[in-house]
N, CA and C of each residue as an Amber inpcrd file, in Angstrom:
protein
   201
 205.2400000  -8.0400000 119.0670000 205.0560000  -7.9410000 117.5830000
 205.9870000  -7.0820000 117.0700000 206.6250000  -7.4900000 115.9120000
 207.7260000  -6.6140000 115.1180000 207.2940000  -5.2660000 114.1810000
 208.1070000  -4.5970000 114.2010000 207.5130000  -3.1890000 113.5650000
 207.8520000  -3.5640000 111.9550000 207.2780000  -2.8870000 110.8850000
 207.3490000  -2.7760000 109.6010000 209.2040000  -2.7620000 109.0320000
 209.8980000  -1.8480000 110.0910000 211.0560000  -1.7830000 109.6430000
 211.9350000  -3.1650000 109.9770000 211.5920000  -3.6260000 110.9640000
 212.2090000  -4.8220000 111.5850000 212.0740000  -5.9640000 110.3960000
 210.9030000  -5.9270000 110.2590000 210.2210000  -7.2430000 109.3020000
 210.8150000  -7.2120000 107.9210000 210.9490000  -5.7400000 107.1630000
 211.6690000  -5.9240000 106.2290000 213.2210000  -6.0330000 106.3600000
 213.7750000  -5.6000000 107.4080000 215.4630000  -6.0420000 107.5830000
 215.8290000  -7.2660000 107.8090000 214.2760000  -8.3330000 108.4250000
 214.4210000  -9.5860000 108.6880000 214.5760000 -10.4380000 106.9720000
 213.4610000  -9.8740000 106.5210000 213.2850000 -10.6310000 105.1830000
 214.4660000 -10.3760000 104.0380000 215.5080000  -9.3100000 104.4280000
 216.3260000  -8.7840000 103.5380000 215.4460000  -7.8220000 102.3280000
 216.7530000  -7.0480000 101.8600000 216.5390000  -6.2830000 100.5790000
 215.9760000  -6.9440000  99.4220000 215.0080000  -6.2970000  98.8970000
 214.6660000  -6.9990000  97.4680000 215.4210000  -6.4220000  96.5010000
 215.9710000  -7.2420000  95.3750000 216.6790000  -6.2380000  94.4930000
 216.3320000  -6.9320000  93.2310000 216.2720000  -6.3300000  92.1070000
 215.7980000  -6.3150000  90.9010000 217.4540000  -5.9990000  90.1270000
 218.0020000  -6.9880000  89.2490000 219.5360000  -6.7760000  88.4000000
 220.0680000  -5.9880000  89.9300000 220.3010000  -6.8500000  90.4480000
 221.4020000  -6.2290000  91.7840000 221.0050000  -4.7530000  91.8800000
 219.7420000  -3.9710000  91.7010000 219.6140000  -2.7770000  92.1730000
 218.6890000  -2.9180000  93.0830000 218.3370000  -2.3470000  94.5110000
 217.7590000  -2.3160000  95.3540000 216.2470000  -1.8760000  94.8670000
 215.1000000  -2.4840000  95.1030000 213.7350000  -2.2610000  94.5270000
 213.2470000  -0.8360000  94.6160000 213.7110000   0.0310000  95.5030000
 213.3280000   1.1180000  95.9080000 213.9810000   2.2230000  94.9070000
 215.0350000   1.8140000  94.2560000 215.7020000   2.5140000  93.5820000
 215.3680000   2.1690000  91.9370000 215.1140000   1.0590000  91.7080000
 214.3830000   0.6740000  90.6450000 213.3280000   1.0870000  90.2460000
 212.2760000   1.1900000  91.2420000 211.0550000   1.8800000  91.0050000
 211.1600000   3.4980000  90.8950000 212.1570000   3.9800000  91.5300000
 212.7030000   5.4230000  91.4050000 213.0140000   5.4840000  89.6200000
 213.8480000   4.9060000  89.1080000 214.3160000   4.5690000  87.8420000
 213.1260000   4.2730000  86.8490000 212.3970000   3.5520000  87.2950000
 211.1430000   3.1900000  86.2300000 210.1260000   4.4690000  86.2130000
 209.7510000   4.8650000  87.3140000 208.8430000   5.9690000  87.4200000
 209.8230000   7.3170000  86.0410000 210.9660000   7.6580000  86.6400000
 211.6340000   8.6060000  85.7860000 211.2740000   7.7630000  84.1890000
 211.7690000   6.7150000  84.2610000 211.4260000   6.5030000  82.6200000
 210.0810000   6.5590000  81.7110000 208.9520000   6.3050000  82.6920000
 207.7930000   6.7210000  82.1910000 207.5400000   8.2510000  82.1220000
 207.9970000   8.7810000  83.2960000 207.9390000  10.3980000  83.2050000
 208.6810000  11.1640000  81.6750000 209.6160000  10.3950000  81.5980000
 210.8930000  11.1420000  80.1420000 209.8500000  11.0260000  79.0040000
 209.4430000   9.6680000  78.9390000 208.4610000   8.8280000  77.6010000
 207.4450000   9.6790000  77.6280000 206.6170000  10.0300000  78.8700000
 205.4480000  10.8280000  78.2290000 206.0440000  12.6280000  78.1010000
 207.1460000  13.2610000  78.9390000 207.4120000  14.4890000  78.3660000
 207.5310000  14.4840000  76.6600000 208.8230000  13.1770000  76.3840000
 209.0840000  13.4750000  75.0280000 208.0100000  12.9750000  74.1200000
 206.8340000  12.3020000  74.2580000 205.7660000  12.2840000  73.7040000
 204.9320000  13.3370000  73.7130000 205.1020000  14.5310000  74.4770000
 204.4140000  15.7120000  74.2990000 203.0570000  15.5690000  75.4480000
 202.8340000  14.9200000  76.0650000 202.3060000  14.5010000  77.2020000
 202.1040000  15.4860000  78.2180000 203.2860000  16.0910000  78.5610000
 203.6500000  16.8710000  79.8510000 204.5740000  17.9470000  79.0660000
 204.0400000  19.1760000  79.9740000 204.8880000  20.6070000  79.2220000
 205.8920000  20.2580000  80.3390000 206.9240000  21.3080000  80.3180000
 208.1250000  21.0620000  81.2680000 207.7910000  21.4880000  82.5290000
 206.8040000  22.3450000  82.9980000 206.3740000  22.5100000  84.2730000
 205.7710000  21.4020000  84.8430000 204.8630000  20.8400000  83.9990000
 204.3480000  19.7640000  84.6590000 205.3550000  18.6580000  84.7630000
 206.1050000  18.4540000  83.8950000 207.3200000  17.2310000  84.0780000
 208.0930000  17.4160000  85.4410000 208.3490000  18.6150000  85.6590000
 209.1090000  18.8770000  87.0480000 208.0790000  18.7150000  88.1900000
 206.9280000  19.0910000  87.9740000 206.1160000  19.2110000  89.0580000
 205.9410000  17.4000000  89.6670000 205.6130000  16.7580000  88.4920000
 205.3750000  15.1790000  88.5850000 206.6620000  14.9190000  89.0480000
 207.6160000  15.0380000  88.7420000 208.8690000  14.3590000  89.0650000
 209.2400000  14.7610000  90.7440000 209.1190000  15.8370000  91.1100000
 209.3050000  16.4410000  92.3460000 208.1770000  15.6410000  93.4330000
 207.0670000  15.2750000  92.9590000 205.7550000  15.0210000  93.8860000
 206.1220000  13.4590000  93.9480000 206.4840000  12.8260000  92.5560000
 206.6090000  11.5330000  92.9580000 208.1620000  11.0100000  93.6810000
 209.2310000  11.7090000  93.0890000 210.4190000  11.6520000  93.8390000
 209.7060000  11.7070000  95.5880000 209.3860000  12.7570000  96.0910000
 209.0050000  13.0330000  97.3140000 208.0150000  11.9410000  98.0290000
 206.9980000  11.6010000  97.5210000 206.4340000  10.1130000  98.0240000
 207.0770000   9.4350000  98.1470000 208.1430000   8.7990000  97.1850000
 208.9590000   7.7210000  97.2310000 209.8380000   7.9230000  98.5160000
 210.4390000   8.7280000  98.5940000 211.5170000   9.0430000  99.6660000
 210.7450000   9.0600000 101.1830000 209.7760000   9.5020000 101.0990000
 208.7670000   9.8500000 102.3490000 208.1390000   8.1950000 102.9380000
 207.9070000   7.4240000 101.9210000 207.1720000   6.2710000 101.8920000
 208.7180000   5.4160000 102.5510000 210.0270000   5.4450000 102.1000000
 210.7960000   4.5900000 102.2790000 211.1600000   5.0170000 103.9770000
 211.3740000   6.1710000 103.9810000 211.5160000   6.6690000 105.5690000
 210.7670000   6.3940000 106.4880000 209.3700000   5.7770000 106.1190000
 208.2550000   5.8170000 107.1160000 208.5460000   4.1260000 107.1090000
 209.2860000   3.2540000 105.9330000 209.1760000   1.8620000 105.9060000
 209.9130000   1.3380000 107.2660000 211.2000000   2.5140000 107.2500000
 212.3840000   2.2040000 107.9320000 212.7420000   3.1990000 109.1740000
 211.5720000   3.5250000 109.5750000 211.3700000   4.7060000 110.9810000
 211.0700000   3.3500000 111.9450000
């Protein structure tokens, strides 16, 4: 049985407009958070917290997938 990391390596890295999908996901989340911040939904402290939590979760998931 292959590990998840090996399966991903065999499948190849998925790209969106030439950008790796995991980076595109981060950029998409950033765009949503910035739009919510500019729209007044988030206060500055909430925005920073949401960005930090989201980025930490994505980085952790990336390392777990390739571990």
